[in-house]
N, C-alpha and C positions, 0 to 999 in steps of 0.2 A: 505492499499499500503505499502512496507518496499524493501526500497532501499538499498546492499550493495556492499561490495566488500573485496576480499581473502586479508589477511595481515598476515605474518609468525607469526608462534605462539611463544609463550615463550619456550614450549617443544620440539621445531618442527612442522614442517607439518603448516597447512596455518588455522586461524580461520578466520571468516566474521565479517567486520567491518561495525557496523549500522553508514550510512550516512544520511538516511531519513526515516520518517513514518508519514504517516497521514490519518485518516479513515474520513470517514463520514457515514450519518446514513437519507439518501434521498430515495425517490417515485423511483419504477422499471425505468419507463423512464427516469429517470437524470443519472443511470447509465454510460453508455456509456460517454457522456458530464465530467460525474466529472473524471471516469479513464483516458481520455487522461488531463486533466487540472493538475492529480497527477503526471502522466506518467512526462509532460513537467517539471515540477516542480521538480523530482527525477535527470532529465540531466540536471538541469542547478544550482545544489546547490551548494555554496560557500565550501564543504566538499569534492568537487571532482567528477567525473564520476561513476557510481556504475559497477560491475558487471553483478548485475541483480536486478532485478527489478521484485517482485510478486506484482500481484492484487488479492487478493481473494474475493468474494461477498458472502455474508451471508443473508436470507433471514429471517426477524425477524417477529414477530408476533405482530402487534401492539399494540394489550391490555395489551402487558408484559411489553412496556415502561414506566420506570419511570421518572416522571418529577418534576425537584427539582429548585429552584431557584438558581439564580445566587448570587455571593456572592458581598456586594457592594465592590466597586471596588474605590481607589484613588494610587497619585502617589509620591513617594517622589524623588524630583533631587539631584542630588550629583557630584559633582567637578571630582570626582576619582573612582574607583575600590574601594582603601582603604577605603574611606567613604561611599561607598555603601554597602562594608561588614560591617563595624561598625552597620550603622540603621538596617542590615539584623538580627545581632544578638543582638539586641535592640528587635527587632519584636516577633524572636524566643522567648525572654526572658519574652515578654509579654504573649507569646500564653502558657507560662508555662514551657516550657525547662531549664534544670538550666545548664547546658551546650553548651551554643549557641555557642562559639568559636570552640567547639570541633567540632561541628556537621558540622559545615563547612569547619575545617580543612578535616574532614573525606571524604566530599563529593569533593574536590577539588583534592585531594591524590588517592581517588579510582579509578581503572582503568575503562574504557570504560562499559557501561554496554546494552544492548536493551533497558532496562525496569529501573525502580529505585530501590534503596536499600528502605529497609523496616526496620527501624531502633529502637530498643528503646529508646524512648526520656529522657528515666533516666539512661539508664546502657551502652548506645550507641553499644549493642547486635544487630547483625544481623538478621533478625527473617525472609527475604523470602526463601522459599524454594529451590530455585536455583540460588545459587550466581553468576553462569557466568551471566543468563539473567535479574536476577532480575525481579523485580512486573512489569506487563505491566497495566496501566490504559486505560483498550479499549472499545470498545460498547460505542461510547457517539457523541453526538453531538448539536450543538443551534439550539433548536428549532424554528420555524418558528417567524421572525423577520428582522428588522431593519440590514442591511447588514453592515459589517465593512471591511473597504478595505484591502487586502494585501501588504505586503511592497515589495518593487524592486523585489527578489526576488522570488514569486508569493506565498510566505507562507503568513498564516494571522497569524501571531505570536502570535498577543494580542487575539482574538474570541479563538485558539487552545488551550492556557494559562489559559483563562478565564474559559474554557469550564470543562478543565479537572481538572482544581483546583476545582471546585466547586463539582466534585464531589468524586475527593479525600475527601475533606473536610464532605463532607457526608459518608462516609466510618467508620461506628462502630471503636470505642476505637483512632481514628484519632487527634491527636493532633497539626498537622501543618507539612507545607510540604515546603522545601526552593528548588528553581530552579534557575539553572545558566544553559542556551543556553551553550551545545556545537560547536555553528555554530560559524567559525572564526570570521564574521562579526558582529554578534548582541551580544551586550555589557547588553541591559537590561535583568534582572531577576525578581524574585519575590519571596514576604514570603504569602503562605495563612496559613490562619485557622479558624475552626468553631465560635472563639470569633473575631478574626482579622479583617474579609472581605480575599479581595486580592487585595493586596499591593505591585504595583510593585516598582523596584528601578533604575532609568535610568541604574547607571553602577553596575555590578557587576562583570568585569573583564574587563582586557585590551583587546582594536580592534585587533583581529587576534590570542588571543590565542584559542586554541583548548579544553580548558580544562573546563568541565561543567557535570552536570547530575541534577539528580533529588534525595533527599532523604524524603519520606515517615514516618513521626514521631509517632509511634502507644504507646500509654499506656495504657494495659490492660490483662487479663488473657492470659497464652499462648496457652490455648485452646481454643482459642478465635480469633486466628490469621488466621488462615483458615475461618474462615469467613467473613474475610477482606478483604481477598486478593478473593475471591469469589465475593464478592462484584464488587474488582477493577477492574477486569478482565472477567466478565463474566455476569455479571448484566446490560441488556440496558440502558440506562438514556439519555433525553434530558433536556436540561438546558434551562430552561425562562427567557426570559428579561435579557439578557444578556446587560448591560450598553456601552455606545460606551466608547472608550480608552482616561481615564480621563489626563488630560494633567499632563505635571511635572513640570508648574510654575502657583503658583495661580492668578499672576499678569502679564498681558502683558509687554513681555520687549520691544516691541518699542519704548516705551515714552524715552526712553534716561536715568529715572530715577533709581538712583541706589535704590536696595530693603531695605527698611528701615530693616524690618521685617526675613530679611537673618538669622538672629542669632536665630531663633526662630527653626528652624530644626536642626538645628547644637544641641543646648545645650538640646532637648529633645531626642534627639538621644545620649546623653552622658548618663542622665538619666537614657535609657531604657538600654544601657549598664552597666551600675554600679547597677541595680537593685532597682533604685531609681525611676522608673517612675510609677503614681498612673494610676489604669485603673478604672471608674467607673462603678461599677457595677447596675442594674438595679434589686430593689426586687419586686417578685409580688401580696406580700401576706404583714400581720400585723404581727408586728413582736411578736414572739415566740419563744419557745424551738423548734421548726420546720418551716421555710423558706424555698416558693420558689423563686428563681432566675433560671431566663434560662429558665422555664421547668422543672427544676428536684425537690425534696424536699430536704433541708440539714440540719442535727443540728445545729443549731445557738448558734457559742457561741462565738461572738463578740459584743453584743449588750450590750447597758448599762439602757436596761430596765432591770432594777435586781431585781424588785418586781412581773414583769408579767401584770403590769397594764395598760399598755398601749393598749391595747386590749380589757379589760374589761369590758363588757357590762355598765356598773354602768357609768366609765368612759365616753366611748363613746357616750350615754346617754344624761350626763352631758353637751358634748359637742354640741352637735346634738341642743340639748335646747339653750343654750348660743346662739348660730348659730340661729337660726331661731329668736330668741327673740332680737340680738342685731347687725344681718348684719356679711357681709362678714368679711369687716375692719371697722375700726373705723372710718378714716376721719383727722386724723389728732393726733399730739402729744399731752400728757399727758396735757399741760398746756394752749392749745387751745381747740378743741374738743374731744380729743380724751380720756376722761377718764370716765368710764363707773361704774356704783353700784358694779360688780364685781371687780374691781382693788382694792379697797379699802375693799370688804368683805376678796378677798385672802391675801392682807398684812393683815389683822388683824386676822386671823386663821392662816394663816404662823409664824409671830411672837407669838402668842400664844404658838402653838403647838412647838418651838424650844429655847424657853424659853427667846425673848428678848422684847423689849417695840414696837418696830413699825420695820416695811418693807416697801421697794420698789421696785416695780415688775419693771424691764426694758427687752428688748426685746431676751433677749439671757442672757446667764449664760456669754458669752466674753463682748457681751456688758455691762454686770454689773462689770467687773473688770475693763475695757478699761474707762468707765465712774467714778469710784469708784477714783482709783489711780492716777490720773491729776487733780481730783474735790481736795483729800487732799495735793498734793503735788505738787511742784516749785521750780524753780530754787535755790533756798536758803534753800530747807529740803535732809533727806537723806531716803532713802529706802533701806533697808536689806532683801535680799530676798537671799530661798533657791536655788540652787544650779538645783533643779529637779524640781521647778516652772511648773507649765504648761503655756502653750505658751499665753494665754490671760494676765494672768499676769505680764507676760515679757514686753507684749507691752504696757500691763496699767503702770509701770514702764520705760517704754523709752519715752512714751508719754507726761510723766509727767514734762521730765524736769531737774528733781532732781537728785544729785548723786545719782548712783544707787549701791549699792555694794551686792556682790556675795559672801553668805557663802557655806561652804563645808555640803555639805545634811546630816539633822539635827546633826548637829555638834554643841552645844551648847556651847564650851566650844571658840568655833573658834567664833561664834555670840558674844560671852559677851567679848572677846579679842576685836573684830572688832568695837565695840559699843564703847568701852572707846576711840577709837582714834577717830571715824568717829561722828563731832558734827554739827549741824543745827538749823535752826528755830523749824523744825519737824522733829520727827521722827520716822520713821515708820518700824516694822519689817513686812513680809507677807511671808504667806505659806501654801500651800496646804493643807487639812488638811487629805486627803488620796490621796496617788501620782498616778496617774493618768496611768501610763506606770510601775511604780513597783508594785501597791498595796500594798505597807505601810505608818504605820500611822505616824502624825507628833508627836515628842517628846513635846506633850502641857504642861505637867508640867514644863518642864526645861523651855520651850520659854517661858511661862508665870512670870518664877523665873529671868530669865535674862531681860525682860521686864519691871517689875515692879524694878528694881534694877538700870534703866537706864532711865526710865521713856519712853520707846516705846507703841505709837501705835500698838495696833496687830489687824491684819485682818488675820483670817483665810478665805479660800475658800472651802466652803464643797460640792460642788457638787459630788461626788462620796462617802459622808461620811453620808447626809442627807437621813437617811431609810435604809442604810447597816449596820452601826456600833454601838453602843451601843445596850440595852436588848431589848429598844426598837424603837429602828431607828431614833433615835434624834443625833443623832453624837457625834463628837468627844468630848463633853463634859461628855455626858454619859456613853460613851467605858473608860473612867478614872476615872469616879465616882468624879468627881469635883465639890464642892455644892457652893464654895467661887467666886470671882472675876473670871470671863472666860473672854475672847479675846473681845476686843472692837467693833471689825467688823466681820461680816460674808460677804462672799457671796457666792452664789449657782445657781443652774437650776433647774428647771422644767421636763430639758427632760430625765431625768436619771430614780430614785427610784420612781417619780414621772410619769413619763410617758404619760411628756404633751410638751410642749414647753414654752420657755421662761427661765430669769435668776431676779436674785434679788438681793439686800442688806438688811442684816439687823441689828439693834444696836440700841443705844438710839435714845428715840423718835425725839430729837433737831437734831441730828446729820441728820433723815431723812428729816426731814425740809431744812436742810440746804442742802443737797444733791439734793432737787427739784429745785435747781435756781443755784446749781453751777455745776452739772456732767451732762457733754454734753450730753453725751449718753441717759440720761434721756429728758434734754429740749427739743434736737433739732432732734426725734426720733419718727415715729409714734407711737403710742399706742400699744402693743400686744391687738391682736385681741379677741373676744369675745370667741369664739370655746376651745383655750388653756387654758382661766383662768379659764372657765368652767369647764375643764378636772381637770386643777391640783385642785382645791375647791373638785369634787370627789374623786379625790387619797387620798389627803391628810385626807379628813374622811375616807376611808378605811385602811390606815396606822394609823391610831389612834386605829381605831378599830379592826384592828386585826393585833399588834404583832406578831404574828406566823408567818405573812410570812418572816419576818425579821429574826426568828429565823430557817425557811427553807431556806432561803438565807444563812445563817453563817455556817447552818451543810451540805449543798452540796458543800459550797467551802473549806469543811474541810474534804470531804471525797474525792473530786477531787484532790487535792494536797495529799494526802496518796496512791491515784492511781498512781499517778504519780512517786512519791518518790521509789514505787515497782516497776516500770520500769525503774528506773535509772535516772528518770528525777527528776533534780532541779526544786523546787519550791518556793521560795522566797515570802514573801509577808505576810498577813491575813487575809487580806479581798476579798470581790467577785471577784479583779482584779488579776490575777495568769498570771506573765510573763514566758514564755520560753523561756529562753537564747540560742539565735545561732550567735550573733557575727556577721560573716558575714551576707552582706543585702542581696546576692545572696543567698545565704545559707537560710536566712526568706522566702525567696519570693518565692522558691523550695519547702520548707516543705507547707507553703500553700497550693500549688498549689497539691501537693501530698495529705493533709487533700483534698481538696474540690474533686479531684478526687473518696474519699473515702465517701463523702458524709457528709464532717465536715466543717462545715464554722469558722477559727480561724483568727482573721490579723494577717500580718504580719507589722510589726511594724519596720521600720528603719528612718536614717536620711531625712529630721530634725529634726522631728518628738521626736530620740533621738539619744544620740550624734553618729557619725560614728563609726562605728565598736562593737555597740552594740545593732543591731537588736536582734529583738526577736520577737514570737509568744505572742499576748495577749489574751490568754482569759478570760472571760469576763462571770460568773454565773449567773445562775437566780433562783429565788424561787420555780419557775415550771420544771425546771428540773429532769428529770428521773433519778434513779442510775445506771441503765443499757444503757443510754445513755454517762451518763457522765464517768463509766468505760470502754464505747466502744473508745470515745473521748479521754481519755487517753493514752489507747494503740498507737492508732492510731495516735499519738504525738509525742509517743516514736520514733514509726516506721519512719513516717515521717521525723522527725530529723535526727535519724541516717543513712536512704536515703540519702539525702539532702547532708551531710556531706559526706559522702563516695563519690557523684557523684561528688561534688565541689573543688578542688583544693583551697587550702591555697590561700590567696590574700597577695603580698607582702606589705610591708607599704610605698612603692613608687608606685604602682600601686596603692592602695588606696588614697591617697595625689593626686592621677591626677584627681579621678573620679569626 
């Protein structure tokens, strides 16, 4: 059914103005009753009385009906249209649309259409064949199931929107849909996307406003637009299991109590609008150079499994053997019932491999840092910390209660000056060995010289160094060829190059004995279970026996940087971590989405992981990457960054401050 009336056109004459439309897929016997209901609805529409009502009936072969599942539905409350539009922008950005605010402006300022605009998600170019009519999503209905009550005007707003959104998101190359109803009395709208589901937003316009419409956002080749339009307009679809309308409040408001969590939605909306919202992806395969996510294969350049050991059959077999021998959990802390023979063996072999007297295994690399630093230091002590240290070091410093003095990144002259000024009972200097966001290596010779001059205890976090730098992967001392005194203490992770799980501290045996009593993360945490310990032992054996893995990793990193530079992309650093600087958080997110659409996964890193305005793509190389894949990724990264920077206007400093 389509209802319309004549209105004066811009160039004289009259043009039809769309008032109402609806369709159903029903058994033949139901047609008369449905036709009467649709006619009553058209005659009572808030937009006014139509001049004409057209009802057409078409026979469909039931065998050609495509049945698809409904999208998961949720609802976001908001007090006004301005807040609702900010929520919509955040959802569109989450779906991978780089300029959501421009999409919203585009819709609100477009002339009325019978259908929807089909728009390129990146360039905002309109793609529909007939711009006067738009693209109509038709031939669809809800499959048999629970009925959803209509609104007072007789329109099943929620049901019809949920069905339409499901069909749109099932169309090829569809990124998202934005709908703001053009009914003057209906202010609720929605954003939908294959990864978002169907998200109702309580208010997207002021009551009485006739402005509204739909935008279908497309990302794909131009030659495939015709297939997308054909699916939307001609493929018959039944949507199954449409859920009931989700409420706009999670908590009943009749209690009279204020909503103590009301801040959550507002702050999430701000994160989404600023490109800072984190979406949790589910990975459907083991770590490797190629992985599977959401049913598609991606070239993986974001994992810390640098040597490809996480899925090595020898490592997984050792984990399974340990699991069978000792069970899934340890049942207690290391000082009660949790210590296994495997723990002592791993600590001894790790210390021997890396050149320390002893080691102590923790549940994670994070736990190692937040366990060590508060044990070493208290309120009468001083910690000198590199400005780009990992969050686990920063948190360990804060938890210690010591005076924390941050020195400029790798600036040994500044560290020397600060060490002359800041005195304390114990003084510690702590630094990453390889900095996890920039991929550069600490100035260990310079740091050791300053530490020796001022009597500082030295702590190096080698999470991204062990197995990665040095000729045989033994880390930063081997990298610099240091044979004399090295750092006093190392912390590290078993979950990066060793492909397992857990963390450690290594250093003098007397210090490890002391930490068993002083490190709260060791004393009060359940011990690391047997499977990751067995895996780490096997991985350490492989690393010792196959140093060529380290050589391949280092060669792949050099190759990737060279290909990036050929395509005009700055590629700083010297390790397996390659930062591709974007600056604007929105550019980084958009570039990562462009890459994902091309089948390449590189993470978008932004605040608070890095400083505001220092967002980047962070590639992480593997020993088992193929050169052809790395060359393709370099071209893809260069293209994605260029497209994202072109599509997203620069953000003013004032805007950035308020994000």
